[in-house]
N, C-alpha and C positions, 0 to 999 in steps of 0.2 A: 614472514607472514605478510608484511606490508608489500613486499615485492610481488608475491603471488597475487595479492588483491589487485594491485595495479595492472599486472599483466592480464589477468582475467577480465578486468573491467575494460581494458583497451580492446579486447576481442568482443566481449558481449555488447558493450554500449553502442559501437558503430552498427553492429548487426541489428540491434533493436531499433535504433533510429532509422536505419534504412528500411526496415519492415514497416514502421509507422508511416514513413513518408511515401513509400512506393505502393503499398497495398491498399486496396479499397474493397468494400462490400464483403463477399464471402471469403475472399482471400485474407482480408484483414481479420475477420472473425476467427478463421482457422489458425492464423498466426498467433493471435493473443490467446486463443483457446489452447494451443500447445503448451504455453507457459502455465496456464491454469491447470491443465490436466496433470502435468508433471508435478506441480505443487500439490495437487490432490493426492497423488501417489505418495508424496512425502508426508502429507497431513495424515494419511491413513496410519502411518507408523506412530504419530503422536496420539492418534485415537486408540491405539492399542491393537491394531490389526497387524497380522504378520503373514509372510509368504504370499500365496496366491490371492489372499483376501485383499491385499493392498492393490493388486492389479484389478480385482473385481470392483473395488471402490472407485478407482480411476475410471474404469469403464462405465460405471453407473453415473459418475460425474459427467462424463462425455455425453451421455444420453440426456441428462438434465440440461446441460448447456444447449444441446440441439433443440430441445423443447422450448427453452426460454428464448431462443432466437426468434420464435414466431409469436411470442407473447408481448403484451404491452409492457414497456419497461417500468412504468410507474409502480405497480405492485412489488416488483422484484427489488427496485431501488428502495422502496419504503421499508421492506423487510430488512434490507441491509442497514439502513439508517437506524432502525429500531435495535438491531443487534449491537451496533457500535455504541449506542447509548447504554445498553446493558453491559457491554464489555468494559466501559469506563468504570462502572460500579464494581465489576468483578476484579479489575486491576487494583483499584484503590483499597479494596477490602481483602485482597489476597493475603493469606490462604484461608480466610474464614469461610468463604463460600464455595470452596472446592467440592464439597459433598453434593452440590447441586448440578455439577457438570462432569463429575469424574467417571461416570459410566461410559462404556464404549459407544453405546447407541447415541447418547447425547452428544458425545464428542464428534461422532460421525455426522450427525445432523448439523452441528455447529460449523463443520468444515464446509457444508453446502451454503450456509447463509453468509459465510465469509468470502468464498470464492466466486459463487455465481453472480451476486450483485456487482462485484468488481468487474467481471467480464462484461456484463450488460452495460455498466457505466462507460467502459472504454468504447464499446460499439456506439453508444449514444453520442459520445464526444466526437467520434469520427464523422457522424452524420451532420453535425452542426456546421454552420458557416465558419470557415477558418478552423475546422475541427483539428487538423494536423497541428496548427499553431497552438491550439488549446491543450492538446495532448503533450506537446513539448513543454509548455509552461508547467503543466502538472508534474511531468517527470523532473524538470529542473528544480521545482520547489521541493519535491521529495528527496532527490539526490542532494540538493543543497543543504537541506535540514540534516540529512544523515552524515554527509561529509563534514559539515561545520561542527556537528556534535562530536564527531570522532576526534578531530584535531583540537578543538577548544577543550574537550574533556581531558585529553592527554596533557595539554599544556597547563590548564588551570583547575581541573577537576579535583575537588576535595569532598564536598558534601554529596552523598549519594541521592539519586533521584528516586529509585525504587529498589532498595537493597534486597528485599525479599524475592523480587522477580529477576532483576538484572543488576548484580553488584557492580558491573563495569560502567554503568550509566551514571552520570553525575548531573547535578543541577547546572553547573557551568557548561557542560556539553549541551544540555537542553536549550539554554539561552543562546549559546553560540550557534546552534543549529538554526534557531528561529531568526537570529540576526542575519545569517548567511542566506536563508530563504527570502528574507525581506530585501536584501541587496539584489538578489536575482530578480525579484518582482519589480523593483525599481528600474533595473536595466531593461527588462522586457517591456515595461511600460513606455519608456522613452524610445526604445528601438522601433516599436510599432507605431510611433507617432501619436500617442494618445495625449489628452489634455494635461495640463499642469497637475502634479500630484496633490497640490493644496486645494484643488477643486473638490466638489462633492463626489464626483465620479472617481477621481483619483483616490480619495480616502476610502471609499467603498471597495475599490479594487484591492488596495493594500490590506484592508481589513479581511476581505475574503481570502487572500493569499495567506494571511497570518493564521486564520482558522484552519485552512487546509494543512499548513505546516504543523500545527499543533496536533491535529488529528492523525497525521502520519506517525507521530511519536506514539500515539495510542495504539496504532496498528503494530508497531514494533514491539511494544511492551506486551500486547496481548498474545502475540505468537510466542514471545519469550516466556510468558506465563505457562503456556501449554508445553513448551519444551522443558521448562523447569519441572513441571509435574511428571513428564515422561522420563526425566532423568537424562536428557541428551543436551549437548551444546548446540549442535547444528541439525537441521532437518534432514540433511544427507551430505554426501561428499562429492556431489556432481560438479561443483564449481570450485576449483582449487583456490584456497585463500578466502573463500566466501561462504563455504558450506553448501547449501542447496538453493534451489530456485525459490523456495518458500522464504528462506532467509533474506533473499534479495528483494522480494516484492512484498514483504510483510507490511511495510509502511504504505505502499501503494494500494494495498487491499482495502485499507480504511480510507485513504485520501480520495480515491477515485469516486466512490459513491457520493461523498460529501461535496466534492468539486462539481459534479454534475448536478447535484441537488441545488447548489447555490445558483447555478445558471438556469435550470429549468423551473425551480419552484419560487425563487426569490427575485429573479430578474437581475442577478448580480452582473455588474459590468464586465464584459468580456475584453480580451486584450485588443481586439481590433474592430 
């Protein structure tokens, strides 16, 4: 399984990075949109849709993405942020509140408020000065938190983080993932020639990175919660060793809107 994960990552990661660096404007929107629409097709299964209805849902999602491309990003991002605040409550209270979101219609709607704001966030990041660098920082924080959690959990994990949702996740993995993300943030900070980390700007920067890394874990747990309810381990089998696209971007779906919100709404210090 580890070998499959590594091989798949060695193929997907360079292609993803190449697309992020090389594409701009509509090309970038379509590139990221492809990942989102495939994830929407996978989400449809978690929502209880079967057969051609999954394709219909993915098609509807495509229409919503196209429409949001011409809308102000602020309302869409605000909806996304409100959802993730609510998702935190759903995760910590699971399974007590399942009755509030168990219907197909509600789960279909939830898919939209998870996927669309993340897409809009990525487009907004690309438009910012040094947008490509910011996107790479976001990806490295999310990947670092995930990878650090995987290896530290295997090495030191005993106490479960959320046994009702994901028995494999441990508290040691959670803290190990955050530590890895912080190490990446420190490296990025110095590589880009920023001020000393003990300065006010440096502390704010690290604080923002810590928040993003923590929220990425919420994204992972949230998608795991819906998979647990649907009785599946992976969202699909499209990526050997990794499951589906939704399994790979679950953390990013939560982290991206928060990352953008820190920059747009609070004046969070950027990398460069």
